[in-house]
LUMLOTI-202911 format. One record per residue (C-alpha): x, y, z. Coordinates in steps of 0.2 Angstrom, whole numbers, padded with zeros to 4 digits, always signed. Layout:
REM residues N
XYZ...
END
This chain:
REM residues 442
+0000+0000+0000+0006+0018-0004+0002+0036+0002+0012+0045-0011+0011+0039-0029+0011+0046-0047+0010+0038-0064+0013+0047-0081+0012+0031-0092+0029+0034-0099+0035+0016-0098+0021+0009-0109+0020+0006-0127+0007+0013-0138-0009+0003-0140-0004-0009-0126-0017-0013-0112-0012-0006-0096-0011-0019-0082-0004-0019-0064+0011-0028-0071+0016-0016-0084+0011+0000-0076+0027+0004-0066+0045+0008-0070+0048+0023-0081+0029+0026-0079+0030+0029-0060+0022+0020-0046+0014+0004-0052-0005+0003-0050-0012-0009-0037-0029-0010-0047-0034-0009-0065-0052-0008-0066-0059-0014-0083-0050-0018-0099-0052-0002-0109-0037+0007-0102-0022+0008-0115-0006+0017-0117-0008+0030-0130+0005+0042-0137-0008+0054-0144-0015+0056-0126+0001+0063-0118+0000+0080-0109+0019+0078-0104+0032+0066-0110+0027+0055-0124+0014+0044-0117-0003+0045-0109-0018+0033-0108-0035+0032-0117-0051+0022-0116-0061+0017-0130-0079+0020-0131-0090+0007-0123-0077+0002-0111-0072+0004-0093-0054+0010-0090-0048+0016-0073-0034+0013-0062-0029+0016-0044-0020+0012-0028-0023+0004-0012-0021+0016+0003-0017+0011+0021-0032+0019+0029-0027+0038+0026-0037+0052+0034-0034+0064+0020-0030+0063+0002-0025+0074-0012-0027+0067-0030-0023+0075-0047-0026+0069-0065-0027+0076-0083-0041+0071-0094-0049+0075-0111-0067+0070-0117-0070+0066-0135-0089+0071-0133-0102+0075-0119-0108+0059-0112-0125+0054-0119-0129+0039-0108-0127+0046-0091-0113+0052-0080-0096+0046-0082-0085+0044-0066-0068+0052-0066-0062+0050-0048-0067+0040-0033-0062+0038-0016-0067+0022-0006-0067+0015+0011-0067-0003+0007-0082-0006-0004-0090+0010+0002-0089+0025-0009-0084+0041+0001-0082+0054-0013-0083+0055-0032-0082+0067-0047-0092+0064-0063-0095+0071-0079-0114+0072-0081-0124+0070-0097-0124+0089-0100-0105+0089-0100-0103+0098-0083-0093+0091-0068-0103+0085-0053-0096+0081-0035-0104+0068-0024-0101+0066-0005-0101+0050+0006-0120+0049+0006-0121+0049-0013-0128+0067-0013-0124+0079-0027-0117+0093-0018-0110+0103-0033-0113+0104-0051-0103+0116-0062-0110+0129-0074-0098+0127-0088-0099+0113-0101-0083+0104-0104-0076+0107-0122-0071+0090-0131-0053+0089-0135-0048+0101-0122-0035+0095-0109-0041+0098-0091-0033+0095-0074-0044+0089-0060-0038+0092-0042-0046+0086-0027-0042+0087-0007-0053+0077+0004-0052+0075+0023-0062+0061+0032-0074+0068+0045-0079+0061+0062-0097+0066+0059-0107+0069+0042-0104+0087+0044-0085+0090+0048-0076+0083+0033-0068+0093+0020-0071+0091+0001-0062+0103-0010-0062+0101-0029-0055+0112-0043-0052+0110-0062-0042+0119-0074-0036+0119-0092-0020+0109-0093-0007+0118-0082-0016+0135-0080-0017+0141-0062-0034+0149-0065-0048+0137-0061-0062+0136-0075-0075+0138-0061-0074+0144-0043-0066+0130-0033-0078+0120-0022-0072+0120-0004-0083+0113+0009-0076+0111+0027-0092+0105+0033-0094+0091+0021-0100+0073+0023-0084+0064+0019-0088+0048+0029-0091+0047+0048-0075+0041+0055-0070+0031+0040-0054+0032+0031-0049+0031+0013-0043+0013+0007-0044+0014-0011-0043+0028-0024-0049+0026-0043-0044+0037-0057-0051+0036-0075-0066+0031-0084-0076+0021-0071-0090+0016-0082-0093+0011-0100-0100+0026-0108-0100+0026-0127-0088+0041-0127-0068+0039-0127-0058+0048-0114-0040+0051-0113-0029+0053-0097-0012+0057-0090-0003+0062-0075-0012+0052-0061-0005+0056-0044-0010+0055-0026-0003+0062-0009-0009+0059+0008+0004+0071+0016-0003+0087+0009-0016+0099+0015-0022+0106-0002-0021+0102-0020-0006+0093-0027-0005+0106-0041+0007+0108-0055+0024+0101-0050+0039+0112-0053+0045+0108-0071+0061+0099-0072+0074+0101-0087+0075+0086-0099+0084+0071-0094+0098+0068-0107+0111+0054-0108+0129+0059-0108+0139+0052-0123+0154+0042-0119+0172+0049-0123+0179+0042-0139+0196+0039-0144+0197+0037-0163+0210+0036-0177+0214+0050-0189+0201+0053-0202+0188+0043-0193+0169+0046-0195+0164+0050-0178+0145+0047-0173+0138+0055-0157+0120+0053-0150+0110+0057-0135+0094+0050-0128+0082+0063-0120+0066+0064-0112+0055+0076-0103+0044+0073-0087+0035+0090-0090+0034+0091-0109+0041+0085-0125+0058+0087-0132+0057+0102-0144+0075+0103-0151+0093+0097-0151+0109+0109-0154+0126+0101-0156+0141+0112-0157+0160+0112-0154+0166+0121-0138+0184+0116-0143+0191+0120-0155+0182+0137-0156+0187+0140-0174+0192+0128-0188+0181+0114-0181+0175+0101-0194+0157+0102-0201+0144+0093-0191+0130+0083-0199+0114+0081-0190+0118+0095-0178+0099+0099-0174+0095+0080-0172+0098+0068-0157+0112+0060-0168+0127+0070-0175+0142+0066-0184+0159+0073-0191+0175+0068-0198+0190+0068-0187+0206+0076-0192+0219+0068-0203+0232+0073-0189+0234+0064-0173+0235+0073-0157+0218+0082-0159+0205+0085-0146+0186+0089-0149+0175+0095-0136+0156+0094-0141+0140+0099-0132+0122+0095-0135+0109+0107-0129+0092+0099-0127+0077+0110-0126+0059+0104-0121+0042+0111-0125+0043+0122-0108+0059+0130-0115+0069+0121-0101+0087+0116-0107+0099+0103-0102+0117+0103-0109+0128+0088-0110+0147+0088-0115+0158+0074-0122+0175+0073-0130+0182+0065-0145+0201+0062-0145+0213+0057-0159+0228+0052-0149+0246+0051-0155+0260+0040-0150+0273+0053-0154+0277+0070-0147+0262+0081-0141+0261+0099-0136+0251+0110-0125+0234+0113-0133+0231+0131-0139+0216+0134-0128+0211+0144-0113+0220+0141-0096+0212+0126-0087+0215+0135-0070+0226+0150-0065+0232+0159-0049+0238+0176-0051+0240+0187-0066+0248+0180-0082+0251+0189-0098+0253+0183-0116+0269+0191-0123+0273+0192-0141+0256+0192-0149+0252+0174-0149+0233+0170-0153+0231+0162-0137+0241+0158-0121+0241+0140-0126+0249+0145-0143+0262+0155-0133+0267+0139-0124+0267+0127-0138+0273+0137-0153+0292+0134-0150+0296+0153-0151+0305+0162-0137+0297+0178-0143+0280+0172-0138+0278+0166-0120+0268+0168-0104+0274+0179-0091+0268+0181-0073+0266+0197-0063+0280+0200-0050+0282+0185-0039+0280+0184-0020+0280+0170-0008+0262+0166-0014+0263+0155-0029+0256+0160-0046+0252+0145-0057+0244+0142-0074+0238+0126-0080+0235+0119-0098+0229+0103-0106+0241+0092-0116+0235+0086-0133+0229+0068-0132+0241+0054-0133+0240+0035-0133+0245+0025-0118+0264+0022-0116+0276+0015-0104+0287+0030-0102+0284+0049-0103+0296+0063-0103+0289+0081-0102+0299+0096-0109+0296+0112-0101+0305+0128-0108+0307+0140-0093+0316+0156-0089+0316+0169-0076+0317+0188-0076+0334+0197-0075+0330+0203-0057+0327+0192-0041+0327+0174-0039+0313+0161-0043+0308+0144-0037+0299+0136-0052+0289+0120-0051+0281+0109-0065+0266+0098-0061+0258+0084-0071+0239+0081-0068+0228+0067-0074+0211+0076-0074+0211+0084-0057+0224+0072-0049+0242+0077-0047+0253+0063-0053+0270+0071-0051+0278+0087-0046+0296+0093-0051+0305+0107-0043+0317+0116-0056+0330+0129-0054+0330+0140-0069+0341+0154-0076+0338+0170-0086+0340+0161-0103+0325+0151-0109+0330+0133-0107+0322+0116-0111+0321+0105-0095+0317+0087-0098+0306+0080-0084+0303+0061-0083+0288+0054-0075+0293+0040-0063+0276+0031-0062+0268+0031-0079+0258+0015-0074+0248+0026-0062+0240+0035-0077+0224+0027-0084+0218+0041-0096+0232+0047-0107+0220+0058-0116+0216+0069-0100+0233+0076-0095+0238+0093-0089+0254+0103-0086+0254+0116-0073+0268+0129-0072+0271+0137-0054+0282+0151-0048+0286+0159-0031+0299+0171-0025+0309+0163-0011
END
């Protein structure tokens, strides 16, 4: 038994009859009860996500949950009528104590909503006729009474996710909602076999609230993150995402390169869930892609992945922005980026820190992807200004994990310093290495 449950029908397949056995999983809380055989999964009935439920004309189709004798209950559903019922009232929502009906909401034969209390008395009838094909949201909050005149029945209905009720909310705090009886069952859906078909979505109940369930805060789409790929030169690279929205439908996909920011290959399928491109003919390349997924509520989720073309030979610092920096560093000599200044091999373009103190200044850059190897020697070209003295350090990171640090004495002449990694076996991801340069004044 449950006191809080919801079911959005997202786990079903279009046209399949809903049962207690297939109603859980991605759909939400599995139903304890499926009443009648007319309730089926329907993609055309969805008010959120990609699936809802429908009932054929002339068939009963309702579902619900068993409750552990709760004293109050909020219930929520979306529904659409195909036509005004012509053969009598159609039941939408019912609360029971055992086999005794305590509260229910009908669509009457003139297309208006009606509310009935525990005595079976019609306590409210709407004045507005429901419009066939319009998605409505029905909200109810009922509290069991100790007498026939101190229970609470509150009901409102809205067009879809509107916060303005179609009619004034019915709220009776002196209602007959049973006499000391609690709620043990809730049914939602088409509870009788009228000839009209109805559609449903977003069934939910909650016994912890003191009002309507209402519209839950919309959540951004759920999007799978593509795996990092290591590919050979000239490879055709395929990227894909799987996306879903619990509060709407997926409206768009937008793939792009965040690295490199210029000169990136052409993307095919950039506005679909599946994109592709051709990798560089040169090894040692890195591509960082993002996919921005937007749903029908204009909520977005961004996922990022990498494609690497590793090399087994020499690699350089990537000419991108600093991965992290402490202090002020200037690019001298007019290189296009700080990374270019470090990797172009020219002593006229370089990075320079502001005057050093005992507080370390550092700058960190990614190394171009390489394949796994049994030995690694880094070459760092370092020099200090003509004045003062400097303590220089070079650090190697795998992602955010420092793998080794070297302390290097330097002179005023730019000099290549080979730095050998003592434990290359510790590195598991050779495409995700960074070099950090650190300087302090003693």
